[in-house]
N, C-alpha and C positions, 0 to 999 in steps of 0.2 A: 256679798258673800262671795261673788264672782272675781272681783279684784283681788281680796284676800286669799282665794286660791286654797282654802284649809280642808274643802272637800270635794270630790269627784263631780264630774258635771251632772251625772243623774241623780246624785243624792240633793245637789242644788235645785235642779228641776223639780223634782217629787217635794222639795221644802216649799218651793214658792209656788206652784201649781202649774209648771208649764212644763214642755217638752223638752228634752234634751237637743234637739233641733234647734228651738227657741234660743237655749243659752248660748249654742255654738253662733247663730245669729246674732244676738247681742254682743258677743265678743268680737265681731268684725265692726261693730259701730265706732265709730272715731270716739266717741264722749266715754264709751265703756274701755275702749283701749286706753285712752289717756289715764282713766283712773287705774286702770292695771298697772300700768307704768309706774304711776306715782307710788302705788302702794308697794312695788316692788324697789324701786328707789329706796323709799325711806326704811325698808327691811334690809336691804344691804349696806344702807349707812349705820343701821343698829348693829349689824352684825360686825362692819369693819371696826367701830368705835369699840365692841366689846371684845373684840383680838387684839385690838391694841392696848386696851387698858390689861388684859390677861399677858401680854408680853413687858409691860411695865412693870407688874406684879412680880414676873419671873425673874426680871433683872433686879429688882429690889432685894428680892429673896437671895440671890446669888450675891450679892453684894453684902447684905446681913451675915451670910454665912463667912465667906470672905474674911471679916471682922475679926474671927476667931483664930485666924491663920496664925502660923508663928512667922509667916515672912513680914517683914515690915514695910518694904515697898507693895505688897498686895494689901497689907491694911491701909496704907495711906490712900492708895488708889482707890480703894473700895468707899472710903470714908467720902473722898472728893466726889466720888460718882454718886453717893446718897445725897450729900448737899445740893450738887446739881439737878437732881432729880426731883427733889421738893417731897413734899408729903410725908416727910418724916422728919422728927425732932432728934437730934444726935445730941446726947451729953456724953462728955468724956470725963472719965472717971480718974483716968490717969493719962498724962499727955503724951501723945506718941513721940514728941521731940525729947524727950527726957529719958527715953530709953530704958524705962520702966521694964522691970521683969515680965510683965503681962498687962497689954493695954486693954483695960476693960472699957471697952466703948458699948452705950446701952442705946439702942434703937427703938425709939417708942412710936407707935402710929400718933400722927398729927391729924388724921381725918376725921 
């Protein structure tokens, strides 16, 4: 409970049946401090992975929106970036190189 730090010290002390001073003492112990650091490191890693995933999803959505652009170079760049990113299956209904009236690229979830 101390390592997870989800509750204030006085609530942890009440739940465990000790004084708040005892909790403060425990936090100063090397083994408890190491466990607190371990839990904090795991939480930081989870948060970083979540943030990276959100950035990836936002970039993928921007690329998918660009596929509907009237700009041929923008569509080609977006298609290339989606291929680099992986995680998306791209089916080309109209080849961009043929200069078709409207490129109808479809991006489907591949996960």
